[in-house]
C-alpha positions as CSV (number, residue, x, y, z in Angstrom):
1,M,-39.7,-50.9,13.5
2,A,-40.2,-47.4,14.8
3,G,-38.3,-48.2,18.0
4,Q,-35.4,-49.7,16.1
5,I,-34.6,-46.3,14.3
6,P,-33.5,-44.3,17.3
7,S,-31.3,-47.4,18.5
8,L,-29.7,-47.7,15.1
9,K,-29.0,-43.8,15.3
10,H,-27.6,-44.3,18.8
11,A,-25.5,-47.2,17.6
12,L,-24.1,-45.3,14.5
13,E,-23.4,-42.3,16.6
14,Q,-21.5,-44.4,19.2
15,S,-19.6,-46.2,16.5
16,L,-18.5,-43.0,14.8
17,H,-17.3,-41.7,18.2
18,E,-15.5,-44.9,19.2
19,L,-13.6,-45.0,15.8
20,G,-12.6,-41.5,16.1
21,I,-14.5,-40.8,12.8
22,E,-16.7,-38.2,14.5
23,R,-13.7,-36.0,15.4
24,R,-12.4,-36.4,11.8
25,L,-15.6,-35.2,10.4
26,K,-15.6,-32.3,12.6
27,A,-12.0,-31.5,11.4
28,E,-13.2,-31.7,7.9
29,Q,-15.8,-29.1,8.8
30,I,-13.1,-26.7,9.2
31,M,-12.5,-26.7,5.7
32,L,-16.0,-25.7,4.9
33,L,-16.2,-23.1,7.9
34,W,-12.9,-21.5,7.2
35,P,-14.0,-18.7,4.9
36,K,-16.9,-17.8,7.3
37,I,-14.7,-17.8,10.3
38,V,-11.7,-15.8,9.0
39,G,-13.4,-13.8,6.3
40,P,-12.9,-13.6,2.7
41,A,-9.6,-11.6,2.6
42,V,-7.9,-14.0,4.9
43,A,-9.4,-17.0,3.0
44,K,-7.7,-15.9,-0.1
45,I,-4.1,-16.1,1.3
46,A,-4.5,-18.9,3.9
47,S,-6.3,-22.2,3.9
48,P,-6.4,-25.2,6.4
49,A,-4.4,-28.2,5.2
50,Q,-5.2,-30.7,7.9
51,C,-6.2,-31.1,11.6
52,K,-3.9,-33.7,13.3
53,N,-4.0,-34.3,17.2
54,G,-5.4,-30.8,18.0
55,T,-3.1,-29.0,15.6
56,L,-4.6,-27.1,12.6
57,F,-2.1,-26.9,9.8
58,I,-2.7,-24.0,7.7
59,D,-1.0,-23.1,4.3
60,V,-0.2,-19.4,4.1
61,A,0.7,-17.4,1.0
62,D,3.6,-15.5,2.5
63,H,5.7,-14.7,5.6
64,I,4.0,-11.5,6.2
65,W,0.7,-13.2,6.5
66,M,2.1,-16.0,8.5
67,Q,3.3,-13.5,11.2
68,E,-0.1,-11.7,11.1
69,L,-1.9,-14.9,11.7
70,K,0.4,-16.0,14.4
71,F,-0.6,-12.8,16.3
72,Q,-4.2,-13.8,15.9
73,E,-3.7,-17.5,16.8
74,R,-5.5,-17.4,20.0
75,D,-8.5,-15.7,18.7
76,L,-8.7,-18.0,15.7
77,V,-8.5,-21.2,17.8
78,R,-11.4,-19.8,19.9
79,R,-13.6,-18.8,16.9
80,L,-12.8,-22.2,15.2
81,N,-13.9,-24.2,18.3
82,E,-16.8,-22.1,18.9
83,A,-17.8,-22.9,15.2
84,L,-17.3,-26.6,15.7
85,G,-19.0,-26.7,19.0
86,E,-16.1,-28.4,20.9
87,P,-12.5,-27.8,21.6
88,L,-11.2,-29.6,18.7
89,V,-8.2,-27.3,17.7
90,R,-5.6,-26.5,20.4
91,R,-3.0,-24.6,18.2
92,L,-2.2,-23.5,14.7
93,F,0.8,-24.5,12.8
94,L,1.4,-21.9,10.0
95,Q,3.3,-23.1,7.0
96,L,4.3,-21.4,3.7
97,A,2.0,-22.7,1.0
98,R,3.7,-24.7,-1.8
99,T,1.7,-23.6,-4.5
100,R,2.5,-21.4,-7.2
101,P,1.4,-17.7,-7.0
102,P,-1.8,-16.8,-8.8
103,M,-1.5,-15.8,-12.4
104,P,-1.6,-12.0,-12.8
105,E,-4.9,-10.7,-14.1
106,P,-4.6,-9.8,-17.9
107,L,-4.2,-6.1,-18.6
108,P,-7.3,-4.6,-20.1
109,E,-7.0,-4.2,-23.8
110,A,-5.5,-0.9,-24.7
111,E,-7.6,1.4,-27.2
112,P,-5.8,2.0,-30.4
113,P,-4.0,5.2,-30.5
114,S,-5.9,8.0,-32.0
115,E,-4.7,9.4,-35.2
116,P,-3.2,12.8,-34.9
117,T,-5.3,15.5,-36.5
118,S,-2.6,18.2,-37.0
119,H,-1.0,16.7,-39.9
120,P,-1.7,13.7,-42.2
121,D,1.0,10.9,-42.7
122,T,3.2,12.0,-45.6
123,P,4.7,9.2,-47.7
124,L,8.6,9.0,-47.4
125,D,10.6,9.8,-50.6
126,A,13.2,7.5,-52.2
127,E,16.0,9.1,-50.2
128,Q,14.2,8.7,-46.8
129,E,13.4,5.1,-47.7
130,L,17.1,4.4,-48.4
131,D,18.1,6.0,-45.2
132,L,15.5,3.8,-43.3
133,E,16.9,0.7,-45.0
134,R,20.5,1.7,-43.7
135,E,19.3,2.3,-40.2
136,V,17.8,-1.2,-39.6
137,A,20.4,-3.0,-41.8
138,K,22.4,-4.4,-38.9
139,V,19.5,-5.9,-37.2
140,Q,19.8,-9.7,-37.8
141,D,16.3,-10.9,-37.0
142,P,14.2,-10.3,-40.1
143,Q,10.8,-9.8,-38.1
144,L,12.4,-7.5,-35.7
145,R,13.9,-5.5,-38.6
146,E,10.5,-5.1,-40.3
147,V,8.9,-4.0,-37.0
148,L,11.6,-1.4,-36.4
149,K,11.6,-0.2,-40.1
150,D,7.7,0.2,-39.7
151,F,8.1,2.0,-36.4
152,R,10.7,4.3,-37.8
153,R,8.7,4.9,-41.0
154,R,5.6,6.0,-39.0
155,L,7.5,8.4,-36.9
156,L,9.1,10.0,-40.0
157,Q,5.7,10.1,-41.7
158,R,4.2,12.1,-38.8
159,R,6.8,14.5,-38.4
160,P,5.6,18.0,-39.5
161,S,7.1,19.0,-42.8
162,S,9.5,22.1,-42.4
């Protein structure tokens, strides 16, 4: 039984090699090795899509990075093949990624504005309220009209009295 294990291992390795699966498995390793080979900055903007007949297809975020990676092609091919332990990649085919750009990060929540300490809010008199109503009367959208009226009221209330 112990003698059968090495021969089974050899038979499996030979079968994988003859079917071309061994090379495909190596090509799949590129996906895992990519961030280590190119570094985190490049891994964010470029990722291997597939390896076919010695050509590694790489999805790249934009044209500028495509050009930069084209300049580095020879070095990248060398580093990939060294990591794989055999000359599996002969050239790179850089293509513009067909994915949507990442969503922008949300802006940090703004702190509420501090209340001015120089003068307190003074209520508007009836005449000022009437003027305020006239200013926003032409605004069709009722929600927008209320927002504008509130904004204008706050401005008038904070104005220092003369």
